[in-house]
Backbone and ligand atoms as CSV (ligand in chain L), in Angstrom:
chain,resi,resn,atom,element,x,y,z
A,1,MET,N,N,74.448,68.502,196.453
A,1,MET,CA,C,75.377,69.639,196.533
A,1,MET,C,C,75.748,69.885,197.991
A,2,THR,N,N,77.014,69.922,198.253
A,2,THR,CA,C,77.463,70.186,199.618
A,2,THR,C,C,78.584,71.207,199.591
A,3,ALA,N,N,78.720,71.873,200.698
A,3,ALA,CA,C,79.864,72.752,200.876
A,3,ALA,C,C,80.515,72.367,202.197
A,4,ARG,N,N,81.771,72.556,202.270
A,4,ARG,CA,C,82.444,72.106,203.464
A,4,ARG,C,C,83.515,73.106,203.868
A,5,ASN,N,N,83.512,73.415,205.130
A,5,ASN,CA,C,84.537,74.303,205.651
A,5,ASN,C,C,85.687,73.493,206.203
A,6,HIS,N,N,86.847,73.910,205.844
A,6,HIS,CA,C,88.002,73.272,206.433
A,6,HIS,C,C,88.252,73.886,207.800
A,7,PRO,N,N,88.637,73.072,208.788
A,7,PRO,CA,C,88.920,73.668,210.088
A,7,PRO,C,C,90.023,74.722,209.962
A,8,SER,N,N,89.792,75.821,210.582
A,8,SER,CA,C,90.754,76.913,210.493
A,8,SER,C,C,91.548,77.014,211.780
A,9,ALA,N,N,92.786,77.340,211.645
A,9,ALA,CA,C,93.640,77.458,212.821
A,9,ALA,C,C,94.016,78.915,213.072
A,10,ASP,N,N,93.328,79.837,212.424
A,10,ASP,CA,C,93.831,81.205,212.489
A,10,ASP,C,C,93.517,81.900,213.808
A,11,ASP,N,N,92.740,81.226,214.669
A,11,ASP,CA,C,92.530,81.816,215.981
A,11,ASP,C,C,93.580,81.339,216.979
A,12,ARG,N,N,94.498,80.561,216.515
A,12,ARG,CA,C,95.511,80.030,217.422
A,12,ARG,C,C,96.757,80.889,217.365
A,13,ALA,N,N,97.219,81.286,218.498
A,13,ALA,CA,C,98.382,82.152,218.538
A,13,ALA,C,C,99.656,81.315,218.511
A,14,GLY,N,N,100.728,81.960,218.128
A,14,GLY,CA,C,102.038,81.365,218.321
A,14,GLY,C,C,102.448,80.398,217.233
A,15,THR,N,N,103.305,79.499,217.597
A,15,THR,CA,C,104.054,78.742,216.603
A,15,THR,C,C,103.583,77.306,216.454
A,16,ASP,N,N,102.566,76.923,217.191
A,16,ASP,CA,C,102.294,75.498,217.310
A,16,ASP,C,C,101.101,75.058,216.471
A,17,VAL,N,N,100.832,75.803,215.404
A,17,VAL,CA,C,99.634,75.568,214.610
A,17,VAL,C,C,99.552,74.142,214.095
A,18,GLY,N,N,100.684,73.565,213.767
A,18,GLY,CA,C,100.640,72.279,213.087
A,18,GLY,C,C,100.384,71.070,213.969
A,19,SER,N,N,100.340,71.204,215.272
A,19,SER,CA,C,100.437,69.998,216.083
A,19,SER,C,C,99.112,69.339,216.448
A,20,SER,N,N,98.157,70.071,217.000
A,20,SER,CA,C,97.010,69.360,217.554
A,20,SER,C,C,95.793,69.327,216.636
A,21,ASP,N,N,95.142,70.469,216.428
A,21,ASP,CA,C,93.955,70.474,215.586
A,21,ASP,C,C,94.252,69.928,214.198
A,22,LEU,N,N,95.440,70.199,213.742
A,22,LEU,CA,C,95.762,69.864,212.369
A,22,LEU,C,C,96.423,68.507,212.250
A,23,GLY,N,N,96.550,67.813,213.360
A,23,GLY,CA,C,97.209,66.513,213.308
A,23,GLY,C,C,96.484,65.542,212.413
A,24,SER,N,N,95.153,65.552,212.485
A,24,SER,CA,C,94.391,64.610,211.672
A,24,SER,C,C,94.519,64.942,210.195
A,25,ILE,N,N,94.712,66.220,209.910
A,25,ILE,CA,C,94.893,66.622,208.518
A,25,ILE,C,C,96.229,66.102,208.006
A,26,ALA,N,N,97.260,66.238,208.837
A,26,ALA,CA,C,98.578,65.790,208.416
A,26,ALA,C,C,98.562,64.298,208.100
A,27,ALA,N,N,97.749,63.556,208.841
A,27,ALA,CA,C,97.702,62.110,208.637
A,27,ALA,C,C,97.143,61.747,207.275
A,28,GLU,N,N,96.409,62.680,206.674
A,28,GLU,CA,C,95.805,62.376,205.383
A,28,GLU,C,C,96.712,62.742,204.215
A,29,GLN,N,N,97.888,63.218,204.525
A,29,GLN,CA,C,98.808,63.592,203.459
A,29,GLN,C,C,99.123,62.440,202.537
A,30,ASP,N,N,99.052,61.234,203.063
A,30,ASP,CA,C,99.377,60.079,202.235
A,30,ASP,C,C,98.431,59.956,201.052
A,31,ALA,N,N,97.274,60.622,201.151
A,31,ALA,CA,C,96.294,60.520,200.074
A,31,ALA,C,C,96.732,61.293,198.829
A,32,ILE,N,N,97.732,62.136,198.962
A,32,ILE,CA,C,98.195,62.894,197.803
A,32,ILE,C,C,99.218,62.050,197.043
A,33,PRO,N,N,98.866,61.609,195.823
A,33,PRO,CA,C,99.805,60.771,195.088
A,33,PRO,C,C,101.051,61.558,194.707
A,34,SER,N,N,102.167,60.911,194.718
A,34,SER,CA,C,103.378,61.582,194.275
A,34,SER,C,C,103.549,61.357,192.785
A,35,ARG,N,N,104.338,62.193,192.162
A,35,ARG,CA,C,104.555,62.069,190.729
A,35,ARG,C,C,105.153,60.711,190.378
A,36,ALA,N,N,106.078,60.279,191.216
A,36,ALA,CA,C,106.812,59.058,190.894
A,36,ALA,C,C,105.917,57.827,190.934
A,37,ALA,N,N,104.847,57.892,191.738
A,37,ALA,CA,C,104.032,56.695,191.952
A,37,ALA,C,C,103.166,56.354,190.745
A,38,ALA,N,N,102.901,57.320,189.900
A,38,ALA,CA,C,101.901,57.107,188.859
A,38,ALA,C,C,102.548,56.902,187.499
A,39,ALA,N,N,102.021,55.935,186.746
A,39,ALA,CA,C,102.483,55.720,185.381
A,39,ALA,C,C,101.779,56.703,184.462
A,40,PRO,N,N,102.366,57.004,183.316
A,40,PRO,CA,C,101.697,57.910,182.381
A,40,PRO,C,C,100.371,57.325,181.908
A,41,VAL,N,N,99.487,58.187,181.461
A,41,VAL,CA,C,98.200,57.730,180.937
A,41,VAL,C,C,98.428,56.973,179.624
A,42,ASP,N,N,97.886,55.775,179.539
A,42,ASP,CA,C,98.043,54.907,178.375
A,42,ASP,C,C,96.784,55.038,177.513
A,43,GLU,N,N,96.840,55.926,176.526
A,43,GLU,CA,C,95.629,56.236,175.754
A,43,GLU,C,C,95.151,55.044,174.925
A,44,ALA,N,N,96.077,54.275,174.378
A,44,ALA,CA,C,95.684,53.120,173.570
A,44,ALA,C,C,94.914,52.107,174.431
A,45,ARG,N,N,95.358,51.974,175.660
A,45,ARG,CA,C,94.691,51.029,176.569
A,45,ARG,C,C,93.288,51.508,176.926
A,46,ILE,N,N,93.154,52.822,177.154
A,46,ILE,CA,C,91.825,53.379,177.430
A,46,ILE,C,C,90.913,53.146,176.231
A,47,ALA,N,N,91.427,53.390,175.037
A,47,ALA,CA,C,90.614,53.229,173.830
A,47,ALA,C,C,90.127,51.779,173.710
A,48,ARG,N,N,91.002,50.827,174.004
A,48,ARG,CA,C,90.577,49.420,173.957
A,48,ARG,C,C,89.477,49.157,174.983
A,49,ALA,N,N,89.619,49.740,176.149
A,49,ALA,CA,C,88.623,49.531,177.207
A,49,ALA,C,C,87.279,50.152,176.833
A,50,VAL,N,N,87.316,51.315,176.209
A,50,VAL,CA,C,86.058,51.968,175.810
A,50,VAL,C,C,85.360,51.135,174.743
A,51,ARG,N,N,86.147,50.615,173.826
A,51,ARG,CA,C,85.587,49.743,172.804
A,51,ARG,C,C,84.918,48.520,173.448
A,52,GLU,N,N,85.558,47.986,174.448
A,52,GLU,CA,C,85.029,46.835,175.187
A,52,GLU,C,C,83.720,47.197,175.897
A,53,ILE,N,N,83.675,48.372,176.492
A,53,ILE,CA,C,82.440,48.825,177.164
A,53,ILE,C,C,81.311,48.936,176.153
A,54,LEU,N,N,81.618,49.511,174.992
A,54,LEU,CA,C,80.578,49.656,173.970
A,54,LEU,C,C,80.030,48.280,173.569
A,55,SER,N,N,80.913,47.311,173.403
A,55,SER,CA,C,80.461,45.960,173.082
A,55,SER,C,C,79.638,45.385,174.235
A,56,ALA,N,N,80.093,45.633,175.451
A,56,ALA,CA,C,79.439,45.043,176.627
A,56,ALA,C,C,78.017,45.555,176.818
A,57,VAL,N,N,77.761,46.783,176.405
A,57,VAL,CA,C,76.389,47.302,176.559
A,57,VAL,C,C,75.524,46.934,175.349
A,58,GLY,N,N,76.088,46.205,174.402
A,58,GLY,CA,C,75.300,45.733,173.277
A,58,GLY,C,C,75.382,46.614,172.042
A,59,GLU,N,N,76.332,47.522,172.036
A,59,GLU,CA,C,76.525,48.368,170.866
A,59,GLU,C,C,77.458,47.682,169.871
A,60,ASP,N,N,77.491,48.234,168.680
A,60,ASP,CA,C,78.459,47.790,167.682
A,60,ASP,C,C,79.546,48.859,167.584
A,61,PRO,N,N,80.711,48.603,168.186
A,61,PRO,CA,C,81.753,49.649,168.199
A,61,PRO,C,C,82.281,49.978,166.807
A,62,ASP,N,N,81.922,49.149,165.814
A,62,ASP,CA,C,82.397,49.408,164.457
A,62,ASP,C,C,81.408,50.213,163.612
A,63,ARG,N,N,80.264,50.523,164.189
A,63,ARG,CA,C,79.355,51.338,163.366
A,63,ARG,C,C,79.905,52.754,163.256
A,64,GLU,N,N,79.474,53.432,162.206
A,64,GLU,CA,C,80.154,54.653,161.801
A,64,GLU,C,C,80.226,55.704,162.917
A,65,GLY,N,N,79.100,55.901,163.595
A,65,GLY,CA,C,79.049,56.953,164.609
A,65,GLY,C,C,79.980,56.727,165.794
A,66,LEU,N,N,80.417,55.490,165.995
A,66,LEU,CA,C,81.257,55.167,167.154
A,66,LEU,C,C,82.724,54.967,166.793
A,67,HIS,N,N,83.026,55.123,165.515
A,67,HIS,CA,C,84.387,54.837,165.050
A,67,HIS,C,C,85.456,55.580,165.838
A,68,GLU,N,N,85.242,56.850,166.001
A,68,GLU,CA,C,86.266,57.685,166.641
A,68,GLU,C,C,86.104,57.768,168.147
A,69,THR,N,N,85.027,57.178,168.659
A,69,THR,CA,C,84.708,57.376,170.074
A,69,THR,C,C,85.798,56.875,171.031
A,70,PRO,N,N,86.312,55.649,170.865
A,70,PRO,CA,C,87.326,55.193,171.827
A,70,PRO,C,C,88.540,56.124,171.898
A,71,ALA,N,N,89.041,56.544,170.744
A,71,ALA,CA,C,90.213,57.430,170.753
A,71,ALA,C,C,89.867,58.795,171.344
A,72,ARG,N,N,88.641,59.254,171.058
A,72,ARG,CA,C,88.226,60.554,171.576
A,72,ARG,C,C,88.107,60.519,173.097
A,73,VAL,N,N,87.504,59.443,173.609
A,73,VAL,CA,C,87.372,59.305,175.058
A,73,VAL,C,C,88.749,59.178,175.713
A,74,ALA,N,N,89.639,58.460,175.051
A,74,ALA,CA,C,90.989,58.291,175.601
A,74,ALA,C,C,91.701,59.632,175.742
A,75,ARG,N,N,91.578,60.473,174.737
A,75,ARG,CA,C,92.216,61.801,174.828
A,75,ARG,C,C,91.588,62.626,175.949
A,76,MET,N,N,90.273,62.515,176.085
A,76,MET,CA,C,89.583,63.256,177.137
A,76,MET,C,C,90.024,62.772,178.528
A,77,TYR,N,N,90.118,61.452,178.686
A,77,TYR,CA,C,90.541,60.921,179.989
A,77,TYR,C,C,91.985,61.314,180.306
A,78,ALA,N,N,92.816,61.297,179.281
A,78,ALA,CA,C,94.211,61.677,179.504
A,78,ALA,C,C,94.286,63.086,180.080
A,79,GLU,N,N,93.420,63.957,179.587
A,79,GLU,CA,C,93.406,65.326,180.098
A,79,GLU,C,C,92.755,65.393,181.479
A,80,MET,N,N,91.624,64.700,181.638
A,80,MET,CA,C,90.897,64.803,182.908
A,80,MET,C,C,91.656,64.171,184.068
A,81,PHE,N,N,92.581,63.254,183.771
A,81,PHE,CA,C,93.346,62.607,184.838
A,81,PHE,C,C,94.811,63.011,184.828
A,82,SER,N,N,95.119,64.074,184.113
A,82,SER,CA,C,96.522,64.501,184.024
A,82,SER,C,C,97.080,64.922,185.380
A,83,GLY,N,N,96.197,65.285,186.300
A,83,GLY,CA,C,96.665,65.694,187.624
A,83,GLY,C,C,97.312,64.576,188.416
A,84,LEU,N,N,97.072,63.319,188.007
A,84,LEU,CA,C,97.734,62.193,188.671
A,84,LEU,C,C,99.238,62.226,188.451
A,85,HIS,N,N,99.658,62.928,187.412
A,85,HIS,CA,C,101.069,62.907,187.034
A,85,HIS,C,C,101.733,64.262,187.248
A,86,GLU,N,N,101.058,65.097,188.019
A,86,GLU,CA,C,101.621,66.409,188.336
A,86,GLU,C,C,101.606,66.614,189.841
A,87,ASP,N,N,102.587,67.332,190.318
A,87,ASP,CA,C,102.659,67.659,191.735
A,87,ASP,C,C,102.181,69.100,191.930
A,88,PRO,N,N,101.035,69.285,192.591
A,88,PRO,CA,C,100.513,70.657,192.736
A,88,PRO,C,C,101.445,71.563,193.536
A,89,ARG,N,N,102.363,70.955,194.281
A,89,ARG,CA,C,103.259,71.768,195.117
A,89,ARG,C,C,104.158,72.685,194.298
A,90,VAL,N,N,104.441,72.297,193.061
A,90,VAL,CA,C,105.343,73.134,192.264
A,90,VAL,C,C,104.744,74.527,192.053
A,91,HIS,N,N,103.413,74.619,192.106
A,91,HIS,CA,C,102.774,75.919,191.873
A,91,HIS,C,C,102.745,76.792,193.123
A,92,LEU,N,N,103.222,76.258,194.219
A,92,LEU,CA,C,103.198,77.024,195.470
A,92,LEU,C,C,104.604,77.438,195.908
A,93,GLN,N,N,105.569,77.297,195.008
A,93,GLN,CA,C,106.949,77.622,195.386
A,93,GLN,C,C,107.289,79.093,195.128
A,94,LYS,N,N,106.572,79.726,194.188
A,94,LYS,CA,C,106.902,81.125,193.868
A,94,LYS,C,C,105.962,82.069,194.593
A,95,PHE,N,N,106.143,82.154,195.889
A,95,PHE,CA,C,105.288,83.034,196.687
A,95,PHE,C,C,105.995,84.374,196.896
A,96,PHE,N,N,105.187,85.371,197.238
A,96,PHE,CA,C,105.748,86.661,197.630
A,96,PHE,C,C,105.981,86.633,199.125
A,97,THR,N,N,107.112,87.153,199.546
A,97,THR,CA,C,107.360,87.275,200.972
A,97,THR,C,C,106.854,88.638,201.417
A,98,GLU,N,N,105.830,88.606,202.224
A,98,GLU,CA,C,105.158,89.848,202.567
A,98,GLU,C,C,104.459,89.687,203.916
A,99,GLN,N,N,104.641,90.655,204.791
A,99,GLN,CA,C,103.900,90.622,206.049
A,99,GLN,C,C,102.517,91.200,205.794
A,100,TYR,N,N,101.540,90.387,205.942
A,100,TYR,CA,C,100.180,90.774,205.591
A,100,TYR,C,C,99.285,90.149,206.635
A,101,ASP,N,N,98.560,90.990,207.369
A,101,ASP,CA,C,97.876,90.488,208.555
A,101,ASP,C,C,96.382,90.299,208.369
A,102,GLU,N,N,95.952,90.166,207.135
A,102,GLU,CA,C,94.535,89.924,206.908
A,102,GLU,C,C,94.340,88.689,206.060
A,103,VAL,N,N,93.153,88.149,206.151
A,103,VAL,CA,C,92.839,86.952,205.369
A,103,VAL,C,C,92.856,87.293,203.884
A,104,VAL,N,N,93.511,86.440,203.116
A,104,VAL,CA,C,93.467,86.557,201.665
A,104,VAL,C,C,92.343,85.653,201.174
A,105,LEU,N,N,91.389,86.234,200.463
A,105,LEU,CA,C,90.216,85.479,200.021
A,105,LEU,C,C,90.154,85.470,198.493
A,106,VAL,N,N,90.129,84.285,197.930
A,106,VAL,CA,C,90.013,84.142,196.477
A,106,VAL,C,C,88.760,83.323,196.193
A,107,ARG,N,N,87.831,83.935,195.467
A,107,ARG,CA,C,86.550,83.279,195.219
A,107,ARG,C,C,86.443,82.815,193.769
A,108,ASP,N,N,85.573,81.813,193.583
A,108,ASP,CA,C,85.138,81.427,192.235
A,108,ASP,C,C,86.256,80.942,191.312
A,109,ILE,N,N,87.103,80.075,191.851
A,109,ILE,CA,C,88.067,79.386,190.984
A,109,ILE,C,C,87.330,78.193,190.377
A,110,SER,N,N,87.078,78.244,189.089
A,110,SER,CA,C,86.273,77.171,188.489
A,110,SER,C,C,87.137,75.950,188.190
A,111,PHE,N,N,86.516,74.789,188.267
A,111,PHE,CA,C,87.245,73.547,188.010
A,111,PHE,C,C,86.312,72.520,187.372
A,112,ASN,N,N,86.927,71.531,186.733
A,112,ASN,CA,C,86.242,70.332,186.255
A,112,ASN,C,C,86.939,69.135,186.850
A,113,SER,N,N,86.158,68.204,187.385
A,113,SER,CA,C,86.760,67.027,187.975
A,113,SER,C,C,85.956,65.796,187.587
A,114,MET,N,N,86.382,64.647,188.101
A,114,MET,CA,C,85.725,63.386,187.771
A,114,MET,C,C,85.434,62.627,189.057
A,115,CYS,N,N,84.156,62.372,189.289
A,115,CYS,CA,C,83.727,61.615,190.459
A,115,CYS,C,C,84.303,60.200,190.401
A,116,GLU,N,N,84.963,59.792,191.466
A,116,GLU,CA,C,85.624,58.489,191.432
A,116,GLU,C,C,84.650,57.339,191.677
A,117,HIS,N,N,83.441,57.651,192.093
A,117,HIS,CA,C,82.473,56.578,192.347
A,117,HIS,C,C,81.752,56.135,191.084
A,118,HIS,N,N,81.495,57.078,190.195
A,118,HIS,CA,C,80.743,56.760,188.980
A,118,HIS,C,C,81.492,57.108,187.701
A,119,MET,N,N,82.689,57.681,187.840
A,119,MET,CA,C,83.415,58.155,186.663
A,119,MET,C,C,82.566,59.133,185.863
A,120,LEU,N,N,81.878,59.993,186.563
A,120,LEU,CA,C,81.097,61.044,185.918
A,120,LEU,C,C,81.712,62.386,186.265
A,121,PRO,N,N,81.649,63.318,185.330
A,121,PRO,CA,C,82.236,64.624,185.618
A,121,PRO,C,C,81.438,65.401,186.663
A,122,PHE,N,N,82.147,66.137,187.480
A,122,PHE,CA,C,81.485,67.152,188.287
A,122,PHE,C,C,82.285,68.431,188.170
A,123,MET,N,N,81.593,69.530,188.348
A,123,MET,CA,C,82.255,70.809,188.124
A,123,MET,C,C,81.744,71.826,189.120
A,124,GLY,N,N,82.509,72.847,189.301
A,124,GLY,CA,C,82.065,73.845,190.255
A,124,GLY,C,C,83.107,74.911,190.474
A,125,HIS,N,N,83.043,75.487,191.672
A,125,HIS,CA,C,83.937,76.581,192.022
A,125,HIS,C,C,84.538,76.344,193.395
A,126,ALA,N,N,85.801,76.701,193.524
A,126,ALA,CA,C,86.471,76.649,194.826
A,126,ALA,C,C,86.651,78.074,195.337
A,127,HIS,N,N,86.419,78.228,196.623
A,127,HIS,CA,C,86.683,79.495,197.297
A,127,HIS,C,C,87.737,79.218,198.357
A,128,ILE,N,N,88.798,79.979,198.313
A,128,ILE,CA,C,89.926,79.728,199.198
A,128,ILE,C,C,90.223,80.979,200.011
A,129,GLY,N,N,90.303,80.800,201.317
A,129,GLY,CA,C,90.753,81.879,202.185
A,129,GLY,C,C,91.916,81.387,203.029
A,130,TYR,N,N,92.920,82.229,203.191
A,130,TYR,CA,C,93.999,81.816,204.089
A,130,TYR,C,C,94.585,83.023,204.795
A,131,MET,N,N,95.102,82.747,205.974
A,131,MET,CA,C,95.785,83.771,206.752
A,131,MET,C,C,97.275,83.565,206.546
A,132,PRO,N,N,97.911,84.454,205.791
A,132,PRO,CA,C,99.318,84.217,205.459
A,132,PRO,C,C,100.235,84.345,206.673
A,133,ASN,N,N,101.328,83.656,206.566
A,133,ASN,CA,C,102.372,83.739,207.581
A,133,ASN,C,C,103.650,84.199,206.892
A,134,GLY,N,N,103.530,85.321,206.173
A,134,GLY,CA,C,104.685,85.861,205.459
A,134,GLY,C,C,104.804,85.403,204.019
A,135,ARG,N,N,103.940,84.462,203.615
A,135,ARG,CA,C,103.996,83.966,202.238
A,135,ARG,C,C,102.643,84.172,201.569
A,136,VAL,N,N,102.655,84.942,200.484
A,136,VAL,CA,C,101.432,85.211,199.732
A,136,VAL,C,C,101.627,84.687,198.313
A,137,ILE,N,N,100.607,83.999,197.802
A,137,ILE,CA,C,100.737,83.361,196.488
A,137,ILE,C,C,99.792,84.042,195.496
A,138,GLY,N,N,100.191,84.101,194.245
A,138,GLY,CA,C,99.365,84.749,193.220
A,138,GLY,C,C,98.109,83.946,192.896
A,139,LEU,N,N,97.110,84.663,192.442
A,139,LEU,CA,C,95.825,84.044,192.108
A,139,LEU,C,C,95.971,82.928,191.079
A,140,SER,N,N,96.794,83.169,190.054
A,140,SER,CA,C,96.919,82.167,188.987
A,140,SER,C,C,97.533,80.878,189.520
A,141,LYS,N,N,98.417,81.001,190.522
A,141,LYS,CA,C,99.025,79.792,191.104
A,141,LYS,C,C,97.992,79.000,191.896
A,142,LEU,N,N,97.138,79.696,192.607
A,142,LEU,CA,C,96.071,79.002,193.342
A,142,LEU,C,C,95.158,78.265,192.372
A,143,ALA,N,N,94.859,78.914,191.258
A,143,ALA,CA,C,93.995,78.280,190.262
A,143,ALA,C,C,94.653,77.026,189.695
A,144,ARG,N,N,95.970,77.067,189.518
A,144,ARG,CA,C,96.679,75.898,189.002
A,144,ARG,C,C,96.646,74.747,190.015
A,145,VAL,N,N,96.775,75.085,191.289
A,145,VAL,CA,C,96.699,74.052,192.329
A,145,VAL,C,C,95.336,73.361,192.285
A,146,VAL,N,N,94.276,74.166,192.199
A,146,VAL,CA,C,92.924,73.604,192.136
A,146,VAL,C,C,92.785,72.711,190.900
A,147,GLU,N,N,93.330,73.159,189.784
A,147,GLU,CA,C,93.212,72.400,188.546
A,147,GLU,C,C,93.924,71.043,188.637
A,148,VAL,N,N,95.146,71.051,189.167
A,148,VAL,CA,C,95.890,69.790,189.271
A,148,VAL,C,C,95.167,68.801,190.187
A,149,VAL,N,N,94.671,69.303,191.309
A,149,VAL,CA,C,93.973,68.429,192.256
A,149,VAL,C,C,92.656,67.921,191.661
A,150,ALA,N,N,91.992,68.778,190.873
A,150,ALA,CA,C,90.705,68.400,190.283
A,150,ALA,C,C,90.871,67.335,189.206
A,151,ARG,N,N,92.023,67.332,188.537
A,151,ARG,CA,C,92.196,66.408,187.411
A,151,ARG,C,C,92.721,65.066,187.889
A,152,ARG,N,N,91.989,64.530,188.836
A,152,ARG,CA,C,92.247,63.196,189.356
A,152,ARG,C,C,90.887,62.595,189.657
A,153,PRO,N,N,90.806,61.264,189.733
A,153,PRO,CA,C,89.547,60.711,190.244
A,153,PRO,C,C,89.326,61.271,191.644
A,154,GLN,N,N,88.164,61.891,191.864
A,154,GLN,CA,C,88.016,62.674,193.088
A,154,GLN,C,C,86.680,62.445,193.771
A,155,VAL,N,N,86.670,62.808,195.038
A,155,VAL,CA,C,85.440,63.142,195.746
A,155,VAL,C,C,85.628,64.561,196.271
A,156,GLN,N,N,84.530,65.251,196.372
A,156,GLN,CA,C,84.586,66.665,196.725
A,156,GLN,C,C,85.291,66.897,198.065
A,157,GLU,N,N,85.026,66.016,199.024
A,157,GLU,CA,C,85.583,66.211,200.362
A,157,GLU,C,C,87.108,66.092,200.354
A,158,ARG,N,N,87.631,65.114,199.627
A,158,ARG,CA,C,89.087,64.948,199.608
A,158,ARG,C,C,89.751,66.090,198.852
A,159,MET,N,N,89.069,66.553,197.803
A,159,MET,CA,C,89.589,67.702,197.071
A,159,MET,C,C,89.783,68.893,198.013
A,160,THR,N,N,88.762,69.131,198.837
A,160,THR,CA,C,88.809,70.232,199.794
A,160,THR,C,C,89.983,70.065,200.754
A,161,GLU,N,N,90.115,68.877,201.316
A,161,GLU,CA,C,91.186,68.612,202.288
A,161,GLU,C,C,92.560,68.745,201.646
A,162,THR,N,N,92.680,68.215,200.438
A,162,THR,CA,C,93.978,68.222,199.772
A,162,THR,C,C,94.454,69.645,199.517
A,163,ILE,N,N,93.558,70.486,199.026
A,163,ILE,CA,C,93.935,71.873,198.733
A,163,ILE,C,C,94.318,72.597,200.022
A,164,ALA,N,N,93.522,72.394,201.061
A,164,ALA,CA,C,93.822,73.056,202.342
A,164,ALA,C,C,95.172,72.595,202.890
A,165,ASN,N,N,95.442,71.297,202.820
A,165,ASN,CA,C,96.718,70.776,203.325
A,165,ASN,C,C,97.900,71.365,202.573
A,166,LEU,N,N,97.750,71.499,201.257
A,166,LEU,CA,C,98.839,72.034,200.448
A,166,LEU,C,C,99.181,73.459,200.870
A,167,LEU,N,N,98.144,74.258,201.140
A,167,LEU,CA,C,98.391,75.647,201.536
A,167,LEU,C,C,99.005,75.718,202.929
A,168,LEU,N,N,98.529,74.859,203.819
A,168,LEU,CA,C,99.103,74.840,205.160
A,168,LEU,C,C,100.581,74.465,205.105
A,169,GLU,N,N,100.899,73.494,204.286
A,169,GLU,CA,C,102.270,72.982,204.271
A,169,GLU,C,C,103.211,73.862,203.467
A,170,GLU,N,N,102.807,74.229,202.268
A,170,GLU,CA,C,103.749,74.916,201.384
A,170,GLU,C,C,103.847,76.400,201.683
A,171,LEU,N,N,102.732,77.016,202.140
A,171,LEU,CA,C,102.773,78.442,202.462
A,171,LEU,C,C,102.957,78.670,203.955
A,172,ASP,N,N,102.897,77.577,204.724
A,172,ASP,CA,C,102.963,77.715,206.174
A,172,ASP,C,C,101.880,78.673,206.673
A,173,ALA,N,N,100.721,78.628,206.016
A,173,ALA,CA,C,99.638,79.551,206.364
A,173,ALA,C,C,99.204,79.342,207.816
A,174,LYS,N,N,98.784,80.440,208.455
A,174,LYS,CA,C,98.324,80.339,209.841
A,174,LYS,C,C,96.957,79.667,209.919
A,175,GLY,N,N,96.195,79.792,208.870
A,175,GLY,CA,C,94.887,79.142,208.827
A,175,GLY,C,C,94.394,79.099,207.401
A,176,VAL,N,N,93.597,78.104,207.100
A,176,VAL,CA,C,93.101,77.940,205.743
A,176,VAL,C,C,91.633,77.551,205.778
A,177,SER,N,N,90.858,78.110,204.877
A,177,SER,CA,C,89.467,77.702,204.701
A,177,SER,C,C,89.230,77.453,203.218
A,178,VAL,N,N,88.764,76.271,202.907
A,178,VAL,CA,C,88.464,75.942,201.513
A,178,VAL,C,C,87.015,75.492,201.426
A,179,VAL,N,N,86.261,76.106,200.559
A,179,VAL,CA,C,84.872,75.712,200.316
A,179,VAL,C,C,84.747,75.367,198.836
A,180,ILE,N,N,84.165,74.214,198.579
A,180,ILE,CA,C,83.947,73.819,197.187
A,180,ILE,C,C,82.471,73.660,196.937
A,181,GLU,N,N,81.982,74.353,195.929
A,181,GLU,CA,C,80.582,74.199,195.487
A,181,GLU,C,C,80.633,73.476,194.159
A,182,ALA,N,N,79.921,72.366,194.084
A,182,ALA,CA,C,80.008,71.573,192.857
A,182,ALA,C,C,78.674,70.938,192.539
A,183,THR,N,N,78.477,70.659,191.261
A,183,THR,CA,C,77.313,69.899,190.833
A,183,THR,C,C,77.790,68.769,189.958
A,184,GLN,N,N,77.139,67.625,190.113
A,184,GLN,CA,C,77.498,66.462,189.304
A,184,GLN,C,C,76.489,66.344,188.169
A,185,LYS,N,N,77.035,66.089,187.007
A,185,LYS,CA,C,76.163,65.941,185.843
A,185,LYS,C,C,75.681,64.515,185.739
L,1,ZN,ZN,ZN,79.391,59.899,191.543
């Protein structure tokens, strides 16, 4: 279990927040897949692969208890990886324009994700704080951003960076802090 603080820029005055400290963050933007790059989830193909895995471990995929398993796993994967085919930025377009000079803190946004190293689920909570620069976003939109990012093959660290980058870019936030607490099953 780890928690990670995103570097915050909210102690920096003026207009140049995006250039130096955050330069390395900007370079990681390429890690965010675009909608166009990804093909839709092919459930029939997943089901065939699951059947193959069952055979490979020495099971009989035709025995009664496993009959529905490939299709069931395929539907589950389609949902757990649906974030590959969604752009989280769409949820950050309907912000309130408001001058607000304090940190907005949203705690305990729960998520389910899939570890990309073992294809095992991990779950937890995201805590997001940001210093707005005239743009404030609703709680439900933040939760949707976390959900879209979580529903991809993930590692906790990239999830944290991706969410922070999205808020910096789409809300033009003066500073962002994202902490993710997660446990892997
Ligand atoms: Zn893992």
